[in-house]
C-alpha positions in Angstrom: 0.0 0.0 0.0 1.3 3.5 -0.9 -0.3 6.9 -0.2 1.0 9.9 -2.2 0.2 13.4 -1.0 0.7 16.3 -3.5 0.8 19.8 -2.2 1.9 23.3 -3.3 0.9 26.8 -3.6 -2.4 27.4 -5.3 -2.0 27.5 -9.1 1.3 25.6 -9.4 -0.4 22.6 -11.2 -0.5 20.1 -8.3 -3.9 18.7 -9.5 -2.5 18.0 -13.0 0.7 16.3 -11.4 -1.5 14.3 -9.0 -3.9 13.2 -11.7 -1.0 12.3 -14.1 0.7 10.3 -11.3 -2.6 8.4 -10.6 -2.9 7.5 -14.3 0.7 6.3 -14.5 0.2 4.1 -11.4 -3.0 2.6 -12.8 -1.3 1.9 -16.1 1.2 -0.3 -14.2 -1.6 -2.5 -13.0 -2.0 -1.0 -9.5 -5.5 -0.3 -8.3 -5.4 3.4 -7.8 -7.8 6.0 -6.4 -7.1 9.7 -6.6 -9.0 12.0 -4.2 -9.2 15.7 -3.8 -9.2 17.5 -0.3 -9.5 20.9 -1.9 -13.0 22.5 -1.4 -12.5 24.2 -4.8 -12.3 20.8 -6.7 -10.6 20.7 -10.1 -9.8 17.0 -10.3 -12.9 16.2 -12.4 -11.8 19.0 -14.8 -8.3 17.4 -15.1 -9.7 14.1 -16.1 -12.6 15.6 -18.1 -15.1 13.3 -16.3 -17.7 13.7 -13.6 -16.6 12.7 -10.2 -18.9 12.2 -7.2 -18.6 12.0 -3.4 -17.8 8.2 -3.7 -15.2 6.4 -5.7 -16.1 6.8 -9.4 -14.5 4.7 -12.1 -12.3 6.7 -14.5 -10.4 4.1 -16.5 -9.0 0.6 -15.9 -7.6 0.3 -12.4 -8.4 4.0 -11.7 -11.1 5.7 -9.6 -11.6 9.2 -8.5 -13.5 11.1 -5.8 -14.3 14.7 -4.9 -15.3 15.1 -1.3 -18.7 16.8 -0.5 -18.5 18.0 3.1 -22.2 18.8 3.3 -23.1 15.2 2.3 -20.7 13.8 4.8 -21.9 16.1 7.5 -25.5 14.9 7.0 -24.4 11.3 7.2 -21.8 11.2 9.9 -22.7 14.0 12.2 -26.5 14.2 12.1 -26.7 14.7 15.9 -23.9 17.4 15.9 -25.6 19.1 13.0 -28.9 19.2 14.8 -27.2 20.7 17.9 -25.4 23.4 15.8 -28.7 24.3 14.1 -30.4 24.6 17.5 -27.6 26.9 18.8 -27.8 29.1 15.7 -31.5 29.3 15.9 -31.1 30.4 19.5 -28.7 33.0 18.5 -31.2 34.5 16.0 -30.3 33.0 12.7 -33.2 32.1 10.5 -33.8 28.6 9.3 -32.0 29.0 6.0 -29.0 30.7 7.6 -28.7 28.0 10.3 -28.7 25.3 7.7 -25.9 27.0 5.7 -23.9 27.8 8.8 -24.2 24.3 10.2 -21.4 23.0 8.1 -18.5 23.8 10.3 -15.3 25.2 8.5 -12.5 22.7 8.4 -14.7 19.6 8.2 -13.5 18.8 4.6 -10.1 18.0 6.1 -11.5 15.8 8.8 -13.6 13.8 6.4 -10.7 13.5 4.0 -8.5 12.0 6.8 -11.2 9.4 7.5 -11.5 8.6 3.8 -7.8 8.2 3.3 -7.6 5.8 6.2 -10.7 3.8 5.0 -9.2 3.5 1.5 -5.9 2.3 2.9 -7.5 -0.3 5.2 -10.2 -1.6 2.7 -7.9 -3.7 0.6 -9.6 -2.4 -2.5 -6.7 -0.1 -3.6 -2.9 -0.5 -3.9 -2.3 3.3 -4.2 -4.1 6.3 -2.8 -3.2 9.6 -4.5 -4.2 12.8 -2.7 -4.6 16.1 -4.5 -4.3 18.3 -1.5 -5.6 21.9 -1.0 -3.1 24.8 -1.2 -0.4 24.7 1.3 -2.0 26.5 4.2 -5.0 24.1 4.2 -2.7 21.1 3.6 -0.7 22.0 6.8 -4.0 22.3 8.7 -5.1 18.9 7.2 -1.9 17.2 8.2 -1.7 18.7 11.7 -5.2 17.6 12.5 -4.2 14.1 13.8 -2.0 15.8 16.4 -4.5 18.4 17.4 -7.5 16.1 17.5 -5.5 13.5 19.4 -4.5 16.0 22.0 -8.0 17.3 22.4 -9.6 13.8 22.7 -6.9 12.7 25.2 -6.8 15.7 27.5 -10.0 17.7 27.1 -12.9 15.7 25.6 -13.9 13.6 28.5 -13.5 16.4 31.0 -15.6 18.7 28.9 -18.2 15.9 28.5 -18.4 15.4 32.3 -18.5 19.1 33.0 -21.2 19.7 30.5 -23.3 17.0 32.1 -22.7 18.3 35.7 -23.5 22.0 34.8 -26.5 21.3 32.5 -29.1 21.6 35.3 -27.6 24.9 36.5 -27.2 26.5 33.0 -30.7 25.4 32.1 -32.1 27.5 35.1 -30.1 30.5 33.9 -30.6 30.4 30.1 -32.3 28.5 27.4 -29.1 28.1 25.4 -29.1 24.6 24.0 -26.3 22.5 25.6 -24.7 19.5 23.9 -26.1 16.2 25.0 -24.7 12.7 25.2 -25.7 12.1 21.6 -23.5 15.0 20.5 -20.5 13.9 22.4 -21.1 10.3 21.3 -21.1 11.3 17.7 -17.8 13.1 18.2 -16.3 10.1 19.8 -17.5 7.7 17.2 -16.1 9.9 14.4 -12.8 10.3 16.1 -12.5 6.6 16.5 -12.7 6.4 12.7 -9.6 8.5 12.7 -7.7 6.5 15.2 -4.4 5.4 13.8 -4.5 7.8 10.8 -1.4 9.6 12.1 0.7 6.4 12.3 -0.4 5.7 8.7 0.4 9.0 7.3 3.7 9.4 9.1 5.0 5.9 8.1 7.5 6.7 5.3 7.2 3.2 3.8 3.5 3.9 3.2 3.1 7.6 2.8 5.2 10.2 0.9 4.5 13.9 0.4 5.6 15.5 -2.9 6.0 19.3 -3.2 4.9 20.9 -6.5 6.5 24.2 -7.3 6.9 26.6 -10.2 10.4 28.1 -10.8 9.4 31.5 -9.1 10.9 33.1 -6.1 7.7 33.4 -4.1 6.6 29.9 -4.9 9.9 28.4 -3.9 9.9 30.4 -0.7 6.5 29.0 0.3 7.6 25.5 -0.6 10.5 25.8 1.7 8.2 26.8 4.6 5.9 23.9 3.8 8.7 21.5 3.8 9.7 22.7 7.3 6.2 22.3 8.7 5.7 18.9 7.1 8.9 17.7 8.8 7.8 19.3 12.1 4.6 17.1 12.1 6.6 14.0 11.0 5.7 13.6 7.4 8.2 12.2 4.8 8.8 14.3 1.7 10.4 12.3 -1.0 10.5 14.6 -4.1 10.1 18.1 -5.4 8.4 18.7 -8.8 9.4 21.8 -10.7 6.4 22.3 -12.9 5.9 24.5 -16.0 9.5 24.9 -17.1 9.8 26.6 -20.4 11.0 23.9 -22.9 14.2 24.3 -24.9 12.2 24.4 -28.1 11.0 27.9 -27.1 13.8 30.1 -28.6 12.0 33.3 -29.1 14.2 36.2 -27.8 11.3 37.5 -25.8 11.4 34.4 -23.6 15.2 34.3 -23.1 15.2 36.4 -19.8 12.3 34.3 -18.5 14.2 31.0 -19.3 17.3 32.4 -17.6 15.3 33.2 -14.5 13.7 29.8 -14.5 17.1 28.1 -14.8 18.5 30.1 -11.9 15.5 29.2 -9.7 15.8 25.5 -10.7 19.3 25.5 -9.5 18.2 27.1 -6.2 15.5 24.4 -5.8 18.0 21.6 -6.4 20.5 23.1 -3.9 17.9 24.0 -1.3 16.0 20.7 -1.2 19.0 18.3 -1.6 19.1 15.3 -1.1 15.5 15.2 -2.4 15.2 14.4 -6.1 13.9 17.3 -8.2 11.7 16.3 -11.2 11.2 18.9 -13.9 8.0 19.1 -16.1 7.9 21.3 -19.1 5.1 23.8 -19.7 2.7 22.3 -22.1 1.7 24.1 -25.3 -2.0 23.5 -24.5 -4.2 22.9 -21.5 -3.8 19.3 -20.3 -7.0 17.3 -19.9 -8.1 13.7 -20.2 -6.3 10.4 -19.5 -4.2 10.2 -22.7 -2.7 13.7 -22.2 -2.2 13.2 -18.5 -0.4 9.8 -19.2 1.9 11.4 -21.7 2.8 14.2 -19.2 3.5 11.6 -16.5 5.8 9.7 -18.8 7.9 12.8 -19.5 7.9 13.9 -15.8 9.0 10.5 -14.2 11.2 9.4 -17.2 11.0 5.7 -16.4 10.9 6.0 -12.6 8.5 4.0 -10.6 6.0 6.7 -9.8 4.9 5.0 -6.4 8.4 4.0 -5.2 9.9 6.0 -2.3 12.3 8.4 -3.9 14.2 9.6 -0.8 14.6 8.6 2.8 14.9 11.6 5.1 13.8 10.7 8.7 11.7 13.5 10.3 12.2 12.2 13.8 14.6 9.9 15.6 16.3 9.3 19.0 20.0 8.6 19.1 22.2 7.5 22.0 25.2 9.8 22.5 27.3 8.7 25.4 25.1 8.7 28.5 22.6 11.0 26.9 19.7 10.5 24.5 19.2 13.0 21.7 15.8 13.7 20.1 16.6 14.8 16.5 13.9 16.6 14.6 14.3 17.4 10.9 13.6 21.2 10.6 14.9 22.4 7.2 15.1 26.1 6.4 14.7 27.1 10.1 16.5 29.8 12.0 17.3 29.6 15.7 15.1 32.6 16.4 12.0 30.7 15.0 12.2 27.8 17.4 10.7 27.7 20.8 10.8 24.7 23.2 8.8 23.9 26.3 8.1 20.9 28.4 5.3 19.8 30.7 4.9 16.4 32.3 5.5 13.8 29.6 5.4 16.2 26.6 7.7 18.4 24.8 6.2 21.4 23.0 7.9 22.6 19.9 6.9 25.8 18.1 8.3 26.8 14.7 6.8 30.0 13.2 3.0 29.8 13.6 2.9 26.1 14.2 3.2 24.2 17.4 3.4 20.5 18.0 3.2 18.5 21.3 5.5 15.5 21.3 4.5 12.7 23.6 7.9 11.6 24.9 8.7 7.9 25.2 9.4 6.5 28.7 13.2 6.5 28.0 13.0 10.3 27.8 10.3 11.2 30.3 12.6 10.1 33.1 15.4 12.4 32.0 16.0 16.2 32.1 16.5 18.4 29.0 20.2 19.2 29.0 20.2 21.5 26.1 19.1 22.1 22.5 20.8 23.3 19.3 20.4 23.5 15.6 22.9 21.2 13.8 22.4 21.9 10.0 18.8 21.1 9.2 18.1 19.2 12.4 17.1 20.3 15.9 18.9 18.3 18.5 17.4 18.2 21.9 19.6 16.4 24.5 18.1 14.5 27.4 20.5 13.8 30.3 
């Protein structure tokens, strides 16, 4: 089983790359499904077919799906939906507004995680290709297993008990609807569907993330940040795809400066992301669409490579023994010392990089030790436990 995540700044062509990769995998005989987690779906447009909220056949060995958050909300969270509608009605929203607002922002990501896990465990597919939303939404998607796990382990049951205890008192003070056991039960059941998804997505033998970039300064800068945050949350990036390179056949003088700029940016990409392989895809002379054109695009992009094989092995997290100390090593590429903050509470280590924060549950071998120091060594943060 392989899961391939494609992400990048909006407009770089990640949907085309994801769709082409899925076509190539299916042509090799692997049962492949390609899914979109972007609320602004364009996967169906890439294949020039209609895709629904459930796996839809596209070609031999290939299926596609575009998530419909409203449909899933109705199916999976009926009790939660009823509660949200009641609260909005209490707040003064009319019936139509309450129905529209009941779909909580961010649910697309939650349902997508559940689907990815279900596809991986079903035995129906050999490869799951994920066309992720633009980078900010992708980071939110991939940080959800950490955030939800932390909430369910430390807050959920306490909140459930407190709500039950205070319900009679609150009922005497206000008519605000309070969440009942049905609501908390629905949340627990849905979270149970996500149990284990983090282990699945952070296993480099199963899941690889691939960054799609254009040879442009702002796009490359965002890709560097994305690479840092993916490493922070333990995801394995195995390739960078430089898309829309001007082909050598374009020799008009008007394009010379642009080609020189792209060539310079490509060298920066190769140097910055080493040892990750950088695959280059030329700008097509027409809009790509349909299985045949996507297959030809993939053939040129991968140049005989196995599209589902793991292309690099950079370990996001490891623990090394150094003398009498144990060192927790976290891969944090493109990170300055001033961007990193560390904290510790009980059996957890809190690591903040830029706007993102992760809580590491320390193994027993580290819980019993004190933090002796931390330093950045190249592209890795080394935290020493003594």
